[in-house]
Every structure is written in C-alpha cells, then in structure tokens.
Backbone as CSV, one residue per row, in Angstrom:
resi,resn,N_x,N_y,N_z,CA_x,CA_y,CA_z,C_x,C_y,C_z
1,MET,0.842,-1.186,0.000,0.000,0.000,0.000,0.888,1.250,0.000
2,LEU,0.685,2.118,-0.971,1.416,3.381,-1.042,0.717,4.420,-0.164
3,VAL,1.436,4.964,0.790,0.847,5.886,1.762,1.655,7.178,1.797
4,ALA,0.954,8.292,1.833,1.562,9.604,2.076,0.797,10.268,3.201
5,MET,1.435,11.219,3.837,0.757,11.951,4.924,1.331,13.352,5.005
6,MET,0.476,14.295,5.344,0.895,15.679,5.527,-0.056,16.378,6.489
7,GLN,0.428,17.398,7.154,-0.454,18.264,7.918,-1.272,19.097,6.935
8,PRO,-2.537,19.332,7.224,-3.390,20.068,6.290,-2.952,21.525,6.158
9,SER,-2.548,21.904,4.959,-2.052,23.246,4.685,-3.163,24.144,4.152
10,PHE,-2.950,25.447,4.272,-3.876,26.437,3.732,-3.480,26.751,2.285
11,LEU,-4.418,26.588,1.370,-4.179,26.845,-0.059,-2.887,26.166,-0.532
12,PRO,-2.779,24.840,-0.432,-1.498,24.162,-0.666,-0.936,24.364,-2.076
13,TRP,0.351,24.113,-2.198,1.031,24.219,-3.487,0.871,22.924,-4.271
14,LEU,1.391,22.908,-5.495,1.258,21.757,-6.391,1.874,20.493,-5.800
15,GLY,3.024,20.634,-5.140,3.703,19.459,-4.603,2.898,18.711,-3.563
16,TYR,2.075,19.413,-2.826,1.198,18.771,-1.838,0.275,17.779,-2.545
17,PHE,-0.264,18.208,-3.677,-1.212,17.358,-4.386,-0.523,16.206,-5.116
18,GLU,0.775,16.341,-5.393,1.494,15.206,-5.968,1.538,14.043,-4.984
19,LEU,1.747,14.334,-3.704,1.755,13.272,-2.708,0.401,12.560,-2.667
20,ILE,-0.674,13.320,-2.755,-2.007,12.708,-2.777,-2.185,11.867,-4.034
21,LEU,-1.787,12.429,-5.170,-1.970,11.746,-6.448,-1.229,10.421,-6.498
22,ARG,-0.014,10.372,-5.981,0.821,9.168,-6.091,0.496,8.119,-5.030
23,ALA,-0.187,8.525,-3.979,-0.510,7.578,-2.901,-1.813,6.838,-3.191
24,GLU,-1.971,5.723,-2.520,-3.260,5.023,-2.508,-4.080,5.449,-1.291
25,ARG,-3.389,5.690,-0.188,-4.012,6.225,1.015,-3.248,7.464,1.439
26,PHE,-3.990,8.515,1.770,-3.379,9.765,2.219,-3.908,10.084,3.609
27,ILE,-2.979,10.331,4.539,-3.356,10.616,5.918,-3.212,12.109,6.196
28,PHE,-4.302,12.744,6.561,-4.250,14.119,7.044,-3.789,14.102,8.502
29,LEU,-2.676,14.748,8.775,-2.146,14.804,10.141,-2.844,15.927,10.889
30,ASP,-4.127,15.726,11.127,-4.977,16.803,11.638,-4.827,17.043,13.136
31,ASP,-4.212,16.109,13.850,-4.010,16.327,15.283,-2.547,16.622,15.616
32,PHE,-1.742,16.945,14.601,-0.369,17.380,14.843,-0.384,18.851,15.267
33,GLN,0.673,19.278,15.945,0.685,20.609,16.546,0.717,21.712,15.496
34,PHE,-0.087,22.721,15.737,-0.104,23.918,14.899,1.196,24.695,15.068
35,SER,1.687,25.258,13.953,2.879,26.101,13.976,2.534,27.457,13.367
36,ILE,2.712,28.515,14.137,2.325,29.844,13.682,3.214,30.315,12.529
37,GLN,2.613,31.057,11.592,3.280,31.598,10.409,3.916,30.499,9.551
38,SER,3.287,29.335,9.563,3.716,28.238,8.706,2.682,28.061,7.597
39,TYR,2.889,27.048,6.765,1.925,26.763,5.708,0.611,26.221,6.262
40,HIS,0.555,25.968,7.548,-0.724,25.614,8.161,-1.745,26.732,7.964
41,GLN,-1.275,27.978,8.008,-2.210,29.101,8.003,-1.983,30.106,6.874
42,ARG,-1.031,29.858,5.982,-0.789,30.841,4.934,-0.155,30.203,3.701
43,ASN,-0.308,30.899,2.583,0.350,30.522,1.339,0.398,31.731,0.429
44,ARG,1.079,31.591,-0.708,1.330,32.756,-1.562,0.509,32.711,-2.850
45,LEU,0.007,33.903,-3.229,-0.667,34.132,-4.506,-0.363,35.566,-4.927
46,PHE,-0.751,35.900,-6.138,-0.567,37.282,-6.585,-1.459,38.223,-5.774
47,VAL,-0.891,39.387,-5.456,-1.642,40.433,-4.758,-1.724,41.703,-5.599
48,ASN,-0.824,41.828,-6.546,-0.826,42.912,-7.527,-0.143,42.387,-8.782
49,ARG,-0.252,43.131,-9.852,0.413,42.744,-11.084,1.912,42.617,-10.844
50,GLY,2.460,41.414,-11.048,3.880,41.169,-10.869,4.325,41.023,-9.430
51,GLN,3.406,40.961,-8.487,3.777,40.894,-7.068,2.993,39.795,-6.365
52,VAL,3.687,38.944,-5.626,3.039,37.905,-4.826,3.266,38.198,-3.355
53,ASP,2.358,37.707,-2.536,2.498,37.882,-1.089,1.653,36.810,-0.397
54,TRP,1.677,36.844,0.923,1.005,35.823,1.713,-0.492,36.099,1.839
55,TYR,-1.265,35.034,1.737,-2.674,35.019,2.121,-2.721,34.246,3.432
56,THR,-3.112,34.908,4.504,-2.975,34.339,5.843,-4.315,34.234,6.555
57,VAL,-4.536,33.114,7.227,-5.726,32.925,8.051,-5.421,33.403,9.465
58,PRO,-6.178,34.345,10.009,-5.949,34.759,11.398,-6.456,33.697,12.368
59,ILE,-5.695,33.447,13.411,-6.103,32.465,14.421,-6.052,33.098,15.802
60,TYR,-6.767,32.492,16.747,-6.716,32.950,18.132,-5.420,32.445,18.752
61,LYS,-4.437,33.307,18.878,-3.116,32.880,19.327,-3.123,32.389,20.761
62,SER,-3.931,32.989,21.600,-3.890,32.663,23.027,-4.221,31.211,23.308
63,ASN,-5.076,30.605,22.497,-5.456,29.216,22.780,-5.113,28.269,21.653
64,SER,-4.232,28.688,20.730,-3.908,27.833,19.592,-2.430,27.486,19.481
65,LEU,-1.543,28.256,20.120,-0.120,28.066,19.878,0.386,26.708,20.351
66,SER,-0.238,26.132,21.350,0.196,24.817,21.826,-0.829,23.737,21.505
67,PHE,-1.786,24.067,20.663,-2.874,23.147,20.355,-2.621,22.409,19.044
68,PRO,-3.237,21.241,18.872,-3.191,20.579,17.567,-4.031,21.334,16.543
69,LEU,-3.813,21.037,15.288,-4.498,21.749,14.213,-6.014,21.609,14.298
70,ASN,-6.474,20.457,14.744,-7.928,20.264,14.806,-8.571,20.929,16.020
71,GLU,-7.751,21.628,16.825,-8.288,22.442,17.916,-7.893,23.909,17.768
72,THR,-7.217,24.239,16.678,-6.809,25.614,16.418,-7.982,26.372,15.801
73,ARG,-8.376,27.456,16.445,-9.582,28.179,16.043,-9.242,29.400,15.191
74,ILE,-10.033,29.584,14.152,-9.873,30.736,13.272,-10.531,31.955,13.912
75,ASN,-9.840,33.068,13.833,-10.366,34.324,14.377,-11.308,34.963,13.360
76,GLU,-12.581,34.838,13.614,-13.588,35.357,12.689,-14.046,36.768,13.052
77,THR,-13.347,37.426,13.980,-13.726,38.793,14.334,-13.206,39.806,13.317
78,THR,-12.339,39.371,12.419,-11.840,40.232,11.348,-12.438,39.770,10.019
79,PRO,-12.633,40.673,9.062,-13.241,40.302,7.773,-12.230,39.714,6.795
80,TRP,-11.433,38.757,7.259,-10.359,38.231,6.431,-10.887,37.484,5.202
81,ARG,-12.025,36.820,5.343,-12.570,36.079,4.209,-12.950,37.038,3.075
82,LYS,-13.647,38.099,3.426,-14.068,39.075,2.427,-12.864,39.742,1.776
83,LYS,-11.862,40.081,2.574,-10.672,40.754,2.047,-9.888,39.844,1.102
84,GLN,-9.721,38.587,1.495,-8.972,37.677,0.625,-9.726,37.384,-0.663
85,TRP,-11.029,37.219,-0.553,-11.791,36.949,-1.762,-11.754,38.152,-2.704
86,SER,-11.819,39.340,-2.173,-11.720,40.546,-3.005,-10.369,40.616,-3.697
87,ARG,-9.328,40.204,-2.987,-7.987,40.189,-3.568,-7.895,39.153,-4.687
88,ILE,-8.506,37.994,-4.482,-8.515,36.975,-5.539,-9.270,37.479,-6.761
89,GLU,-10.425,38.081,-6.549,-11.196,38.631,-7.669,-10.382,39.676,-8.438
90,GLN,-9.716,40.545,-7.712,-8.948,41.613,-8.330,-7.806,41.068,-9.177
91,ASN,-7.159,40.004,-8.711,-5.955,39.507,-9.371,-6.189,38.358,-10.337
92,TYR,-7.330,37.683,-10.225,-7.531,36.484,-11.037,-8.806,36.474,-11.873
93,SER,-9.640,37.488,-11.771,-10.913,37.453,-12.497,-10.725,37.394,-14.005
94,LYS,-9.557,37.826,-14.505,-9.285,37.775,-15.947,-8.494,36.533,-16.346
95,ALA,-8.219,35.670,-15.399,-7.533,34.415,-15.723,-8.453,33.517,-16.546
96,PRO,-7.913,32.751,-17.483,-8.743,31.974,-18.416,-9.720,31.004,-17.748
97,PHE,-9.356,30.439,-16.603,-10.201,29.426,-15.965,-10.756,29.906,-14.619
98,TYR,-10.774,31.204,-14.427,-11.320,31.744,-13.184,-12.749,31.272,-12.949
99,SER,-13.577,31.350,-13.957,-14.987,30.983,-13.801,-15.163,29.499,-13.509
100,THR,-14.205,28.677,-13.909,-14.275,27.239,-13.640,-14.106,26.949,-12.162
101,VAL,-13.330,27.769,-11.501,-12.948,27.533,-10.106,-13.733,28.402,-9.131
102,ALA,-14.127,29.589,-9.566,-14.563,30.640,-8.646,-15.788,30.277,-7.813
103,HIS,-16.783,29.651,-8.420,-18.030,29.408,-7.688,-17.801,28.540,-6.454
104,GLU,-17.166,27.384,-6.632,-16.926,26.480,-5.506,-15.904,27.050,-4.537
105,LEU,-14.909,27.758,-5.073,-13.896,28.361,-4.211,-14.515,29.426,-3.314
106,LYS,-15.385,30.245,-3.866,-16.039,31.279,-3.076,-16.931,30.668,-2.010
107,ARG,-17.628,29.604,-2.357,-18.474,28.926,-1.374,-17.634,28.440,-0.202
108,TRP,-16.463,27.856,-0.498,-15.574,27.402,0.575,-15.072,28.584,1.400
109,TYR,-14.676,29.657,0.724,-14.111,30.810,1.426,-15.063,31.370,2.473
110,PHE,-16.360,31.328,2.177,-17.319,31.941,3.088,-18.057,30.910,3.952
111,SER,-17.512,29.707,4.030,-18.074,28.668,4.898,-17.177,28.509,6.118
112,GLN,-17.643,28.926,7.264,-16.852,28.829,8.483,-16.751,27.383,8.945
113,SER,-15.587,27.027,9.469,-15.329,25.653,9.911,-14.992,25.627,11.395
114,SER,-15.064,24.444,11.967,-14.857,24.288,13.404,-13.405,24.464,13.818
115,SER,-12.473,24.288,12.875,-11.051,24.408,13.198,-10.278,24.736,11.926
116,LEU,-9.027,25.139,12.111,-8.163,25.402,10.965,-7.957,24.126,10.147
117,ALA,-7.806,22.998,10.818,-7.628,21.733,10.109,-8.818,21.434,9.213
118,THR,-10.021,21.578,9.743,-11.228,21.305,8.962,-11.329,22.248,7.775
119,GLN,-11.054,23.531,7.993,-11.103,24.512,6.907,-10.155,24.107,5.780
120,ASN,-8.932,23.741,6.121,-7.948,23.379,5.112,-8.298,22.078,4.403
121,ILE,-8.728,21.095,5.166,-9.051,19.789,4.577,-10.218,19.894,3.613
122,GLU,-11.199,20.702,3.941,-12.353,20.856,3.053,-11.929,21.388,1.693
123,LEU,-10.997,22.342,1.673,-10.535,22.863,0.384,-9.708,21.825,-0.360
124,ILE,-8.824,21.140,0.328,-7.994,20.126,-0.330,-8.865,19.069,-0.996
125,MET,-9.874,18.598,-0.296,-10.779,17.604,-0.875,-11.572,18.192,-2.037
126,LEU,-11.998,19.447,-1.923,-12.726,20.107,-3.000,-11.866,20.192,-4.255
127,LEU,-10.603,20.581,-4.105,-9.739,20.718,-5.265,-9.362,19.361,-5.854
128,CYS,-9.217,18.353,-5.010,-9.002,16.995,-5.531,-10.177,16.568,-6.398
129,SER,-11.382,16.833,-5.941,-12.575,16.493,-6.722,-12.596,17.253,-8.038
130,LEU,-12.230,18.522,-8.005,-12.205,19.344,-9.209,-11.226,18.790,-10.239
131,MET,-10.112,18.247,-9.763,-9.093,17.706,-10.670,-9.277,16.223,-10.960
132,GLY,-10.285,15.614,-10.362,-10.543,14.203,-10.609,-9.627,13.263,-9.855
133,ILE,-9.065,13.708,-8.738,-8.203,12.859,-7.914,-9.057,12.175,-6.857
134,GLU,-9.170,10.868,-6.939,-9.944,10.099,-5.963,-9.004,9.196,-5.175
135,ARG,-8.923,9.418,-3.876,-8.046,8.623,-3.028,-8.768,8.298,-1.723
136,GLU,-8.213,7.352,-0.996,-8.733,7.040,0.326,-8.063,7.979,1.323
137,PHE,-8.869,8.779,1.998,-8.344,9.735,2.976,-8.561,9.209,4.388
138,LEU,-7.486,9.288,5.190,-7.541,8.923,6.598,-7.150,10.137,7.428
139,PHE,-7.415,10.064,8.727,-7.134,11.173,9.626,-6.370,10.657,10.832
140,SER,-5.247,11.304,11.134,-4.431,10.840,12.252,-5.192,10.905,13.571
141,SER,-6.155,11.809,13.675,-6.942,11.914,14.903,-7.787,10.675,15.161
142,ASP,-7.997,9.853,14.139,-8.716,8.588,14.323,-7.824,7.502,14.921
143,TYR,-6.524,7.784,15.037,-5.584,6.843,15.644,-4.716,7.628,16.630
144,PRO,-5.286,8.062,17.749,-4.570,8.939,18.685,-3.390,8.239,19.349
145,SER,-2.389,9.033,19.700,-1.183,8.492,20.321,-0.422,9.625,20.997
146,ASN,0.406,9.259,21.972,1.289,10.225,22.618,2.684,10.230,22.013
147,SER,2.903,9.402,21.009,4.217,9.352,20.366,4.478,10.628,19.579
148,LYS,5.751,10.900,19.334,6.140,12.136,18.660,6.966,11.834,17.403
149,ARG,6.915,12.757,16.473,7.748,12.801,15.275,7.821,11.439,14.584
150,SER,9.017,10.886,14.415,9.174,9.668,13.619,8.436,8.470,14.199
151,GLU,8.381,8.371,15.511,7.658,7.258,16.128,6.173,7.339,15.806
152,ARG,5.654,8.533,15.814,4.239,8.735,15.457,4.000,8.411,13.985
153,VAL,4.900,8.845,13.118,4.786,8.532,11.689,4.795,7.029,11.478
154,LEU,5.683,6.332,12.155,5.761,4.885,12.009,4.470,4.213,12.458
155,GLU,3.907,4.675,13.566,2.628,4.129,14.020,1.545,4.299,12.955
156,LEU,1.499,5.459,12.337,0.488,5.721,11.319,0.722,4.894,10.067
157,LEU,1.963,4.662,9.726,2.262,3.813,8.573,1.799,2.375,8.819
158,LYS,2.023,1.874,10.007,1.572,0.514,10.334,0.051,0.461,10.372
159,TRP,-0.566,1.479,10.947,-2.039,1.550,11.023,-2.659,1.557,9.638
160,SER,-2.031,2.246,8.692,-2.570,2.357,7.333,-2.091,1.244,6.407
161,GLU,-1.374,0.270,6.962,-0.906,-0.907,6.216,0.018,-0.523,5.068
162,ALA,0.920,0.406,5.328,1.821,0.905,4.295,2.932,-0.096,4.000
163,SER,3.232,-0.249,2.725,4.441,-0.956,2.310,5.481,0.024,1.786
164,LYS,5.002,1.209,1.350,5.893,2.275,0.905,5.345,3.609,1.387
165,TYR,6.245,4.452,1.885,5.898,5.777,2.393,6.422,6.813,1.415
166,LEU,5.513,7.565,0.793,5.876,8.655,-0.100,5.982,9.915,0.745
167,CYS,7.167,10.468,0.813,7.475,11.438,1.866,7.948,12.769,1.292
168,ALA,7.530,13.854,1.915,8.045,15.172,1.561,9.539,15.232,1.860
169,ARG,10.290,15.829,0.959,11.749,15.852,1.090,12.215,16.515,2.380
170,GLY,11.476,17.511,2.833,11.871,18.234,4.026,11.811,17.430,5.306
171,SER,11.183,16.250,5.255,11.059,15.417,6.453,12.323,14.605,6.745
172,PHE,13.221,14.514,5.769,14.369,13.623,5.925,15.232,13.982,7.122
173,SER,15.485,15.269,7.336,16.434,15.666,8.385,15.982,15.206,9.764
174,TYR,14.696,15.408,10.093,14.251,14.991,11.430,14.116,13.471,11.506
175,MET,13.768,12.818,10.398,13.675,11.363,10.402,15.045,10.735,10.656
176,LYS,16.061,11.287,10.026,17.413,10.770,10.247,17.872,11.057,11.670
177,GLU,17.571,12.242,12.162,17.960,12.621,13.526,17.308,11.725,14.567
178,ASP,16.046,11.352,14.343,15.321,10.540,15.321,15.831,9.113,15.396
179,GLY,16.400,8.603,14.304,16.966,7.260,14.319,15.958,6.128,14.264
180,VAL,14.710,6.424,13.925,13.682,5.378,13.816,13.713,4.726,12.438
181,PHE,13.914,5.512,11.422,14.013,5.033,10.052,15.486,4.919,9.665
182,PRO,15.790,4.023,8.694,14.886,3.167,7.908,14.453,1.936,8.685
183,ILE,13.346,1.342,8.223,12.858,0.106,8.812,12.686,-0.923,7.712
184,LYS,12.616,-2.189,8.116,12.628,-3.272,7.141,11.332,-3.373,6.344
185,ASP,10.195,-3.143,6.981,8.914,-3.464,6.357,8.318,-2.350,5.509
186,VAL,8.848,-1.132,5.619,8.296,-0.006,4.866,9.438,0.760,4.202
187,THR,9.455,0.790,2.882,10.443,1.592,2.176,9.964,3.047,2.117
188,VAL,10.903,3.966,2.009,10.586,5.395,1.981,11.136,5.995,0.693
189,ASP,10.274,6.669,-0.058,10.688,7.423,-1.240,10.432,8.896,-0.991
190,PHE,11.448,9.732,-1.288,11.358,11.159,-1.017,11.076,11.929,-2.304
191,GLN,10.209,12.898,-2.171,9.735,13.705,-3.284,10.829,14.672,-3.766
192,ASN,10.904,14.838,-5.085,11.798,15.832,-5.690,10.981,16.691,-6.659
193,PHE,10.014,17.406,-6.138,9.092,18.132,-7.008,9.781,19.349,-7.621
194,ALA,9.742,19.427,-8.950,10.330,20.545,-9.685,9.215,21.277,-10.428
195,PRO,8.866,22.495,-10.017,7.780,23.223,-10.677,8.059,23.457,-12.162
196,LYS,7.036,23.260,-12.984,7.114,23.543,-14.414,6.408,24.866,-14.700
197,GLU,6.910,25.587,-15.681,6.328,26.884,-16.007,4.948,26.732,-16.635
198,TYR,4.089,27.693,-16.368,2.769,27.772,-16.997,2.380,29.239,-17.089
199,TYR,1.373,29.520,-17.848,0.910,30.898,-18.016,0.366,31.434,-16.697
200,GLN,0.760,32.677,-16.354,0.257,33.354,-15.147,-0.262,34.731,-15.525
201,VAL,-1.549,34.954,-15.324,-2.144,36.238,-15.683,-1.553,37.384,-14.869
202,GLY,-1.036,37.084,-13.681,-0.500,38.128,-12.819,0.964,38.443,-13.034
203,SER,1.654,37.644,-13.850,3.082,37.836,-14.043,3.351,38.881,-15.121
204,THR,4.351,39.725,-14.887,4.723,40.733,-15.870,5.856,40.262,-16.766
205,GLN,6.745,39.432,-16.221,7.878,38.943,-17.010,8.142,37.475,-16.711
206,GLU,8.897,37.206,-15.642,9.319,35.849,-15.349,8.227,35.062,-14.627
207,PHE,8.232,33.754,-14.860,7.341,32.840,-14.146,7.706,32.812,-12.672
208,ILE,6.691,32.830,-11.811,6.905,32.787,-10.358,6.431,31.436,-9.843
209,PRO,7.340,30.568,-9.376,6.968,29.232,-8.910,6.561,29.213,-7.447
210,TYR,6.180,28.032,-6.981,5.893,27.758,-5.563,4.719,28.563,-5.016
211,LEU,3.742,28.851,-5.854,2.528,29.503,-5.386,1.489,28.447,-5.041
212,SER,0.404,28.885,-4.432,-0.719,27.981,-4.180,-1.200,27.359,-5.481
213,VAL,-1.705,26.147,-5.393,-2.262,25.453,-6.557,-3.374,26.270,-7.208
214,LEU,-4.000,27.182,-6.465,-5.066,28.002,-7.034,-4.570,28.834,-8.203
215,ASP,-3.303,29.257,-8.163,-2.757,30.050,-9.255,-2.786,29.254,-10.556
216,ALA,-2.365,28.010,-10.517,-2.389,27.173,-11.710,-3.816,26.847,-12.131
217,LEU,-4.665,26.517,-11.179,-6.042,26.140,-11.516,-6.775,27.256,-12.242
218,MET,-6.607,28.492,-11.803,-7.328,29.593,-12.428,-6.690,30.040,-13.742
219,ASN,-5.389,29.777,-13.897,-4.694,30.183,-15.121,-4.764,29.145,-16.241
220,ILE,-4.632,27.868,-15.899,-4.563,26.849,-16.956,-5.625,25.757,-16.807
221,GLY,-6.399,25.775,-15.722,-7.507,24.847,-15.576,-7.150,23.545,-14.891
222,PRO,-8.165,22.776,-14.468,-7.939,21.544,-13.704,-7.144,20.481,-14.453
223,ASP,-7.431,20.255,-15.737,-6.746,19.181,-16.469,-5.257,19.471,-16.615
224,ALA,-4.917,20.679,-17.028,-3.508,21.030,-17.200,-2.781,21.091,-15.857
225,THR,-3.488,21.527,-14.819,-2.885,21.544,-13.484,-2.575,20.141,-13.008
226,LEU,-3.487,19.213,-13.244,-3.244,17.815,-12.884,-2.029,17.266,-13.626
227,HIS,-1.868,17.661,-14.875,-0.700,17.236,-15.644,0.586,17.773,-15.019
228,LEU,0.569,19.032,-14.592,1.736,19.613,-13.920,2.071,18.863,-12.631
229,ILE,1.036,18.527,-11.883,1.233,17.783,-10.634,1.858,16.424,-10.912
230,ALA,1.332,15.736,-11.917,1.826,14.395,-12.250,3.268,14.419,-12.755
231,ALA,3.672,15.536,-13.337,5.017,15.641,-13.906,6.016,16.261,-12.936
232,GLY,5.608,16.505,-11.704,6.450,17.257,-10.773,7.737,16.574,-10.374
233,THR,7.646,15.312,-9.951,8.834,14.556,-9.545,9.177,13.537,-10.614
234,GLU,10.305,13.716,-11.259,10.729,12.773,-12.296,11.389,11.541,-11.687
235,SER,12.050,11.723,-10.560,12.730,10.607,-9.913,12.666,10.783,-8.402
236,TRP,12.043,9.820,-7.715,11.969,9.855,-6.256,13.272,9.327,-5.667
237,SER,13.669,9.864,-4.532,14.934,9.486,-3.905,14.710,8.467,-2.796
238,SER,15.548,7.456,-2.768,15.493,6.459,-1.709,16.174,6.990,-0.454
239,TRP,16.024,6.255,0.639,16.674,6.639,1.891,18.193,6.716,1.703
240,ASP,18.757,5.710,1.059,20.214,5.687,0.854,20.662,6.851,-0.011
241,GLU,19.897,7.181,-1.025,20.257,8.308,-1.887,20.205,9.625,-1.125
242,MET,19.226,9.756,-0.250,19.143,10.972,0.555,20.333,11.088,1.495
243,CYS,20.739,9.974,2.074,21.900,9.985,2.976,23.163,10.434,2.252
244,LYS,23.281,10.079,0.985,24.469,10.449,0.227,24.447,11.906,-0.242
245,ASN,23.250,12.425,-0.506,23.125,13.720,-1.192,22.761,14.887,-0.296
246,VAL,22.278,14.596,0.916,21.827,15.688,1.789,22.823,15.918,2.909
C-alpha cells in the first residue's frame, strides 16, 4: 500500500497534491501541533500585477499556539474572508479558468469551519474532486497516540498498512535525527518536485513558482494543473540516496 501523509495546509502548493496523487491512502495529520506563520495558516498568490504575497488565516493565538491543528480556532472577528476573496477577484478574475474555479472556491471561502484543520481539509478535498483525484483519505486523529515525530509517523504507517511511504523531502532531516528510520517493512521514497512553467495572468515577465495550486487552476484549468502535478517529480529518492546527497 502506497501511503503519504501531511499536515493540512492552507491553499497548498502543487507538490502537496502530488503526494495525494501518487498515494493510494493519504493521511491528514490533523491532530499534529499547529505552527504559527507556517503553511498551516498561509500561502502565496498574486496580490498585484507582478507581485506575490502571503494570504494568511488569522487564528486565536492565546489558545492555539500549543494546540493541535484540529483544535486551532480561526479568528472570525476580522473580515479576512471578504478581504482575501476581493484580492482573488482583483488579481484572477481575468484568468482563463477563473470561472471554472470561482463558484466552488467562493463557497468554501465563506463557509466557516470548526477548526483550521477542517477549513484546510475541506478545500484540499474540493480541489481533488475538481481535478478528478480520488483517493482514500484517513485522519491521524482517528488513531490517537502520545508518540512524537518519527515514532508517530511509524505508528500511522503501520495503522494504514503501508508498504511504501511517499514522503516530503523536508522530512528527511528529522527522520534521520530521530533514528527510527529506515525500517525493514516499509520503504521510503522522497519527493523531488520541480515546478514547471505555466501561463500566469499576474506575471509581468518571469514565471513565479511555488505559489498555491489556485494560481495554476485559475490560469490553466484543472486538467492542465493535474498534468503539472503528475510531472512534478521525475525521480523519487530512496533513503540511501538521501543519505548520500543531503
């Protein structure tokens, strides 16, 4: 069983969806600890012609900084939803596939959720449906544990009956430090996602990579975006290869 897992991000980038696409089972790490000013609560899109910046979800800091994502509460006392949607309209309404995405995206934007994790997961599932990605989704909160980092990941891999773990490249350093991996029963392949250029209505000259997947969806549409996702990693790295190269 091919398994990937990630904490639910806000407006995730293309590489996030590659992990979902290549896996048979994808685990949302919804009970992992929230990290402020991380991709849990923000991502980048155009804010003006030729300029990108962060789109950020405000959270209640007093009761969220030490909480898991599924207990992190969004601060709805500010009109952040209206402001972000206005910014999207201003920067993307002339994009070729804006109308394909806008209706469902706007509905999500103005639907309040019980937690930051739920808000993010709802969009990820919505965009998977839009692109025709059908996978089995699991939630780490359904398998609670007091284990941390690599030990927790290993527990989830066994719970999900993984034979191969498709892993974000950035996880290697802590996995090696923890000394839990490699293990005999589950091989680990690390992602090497390389963004490919596509048309951007907001760009004045050079292509700007590493934006939210929404940028690609509104500019080139779901089918072409799915193609970009599928072509992201040409060669996955094994544990031994990572040890030699990192």
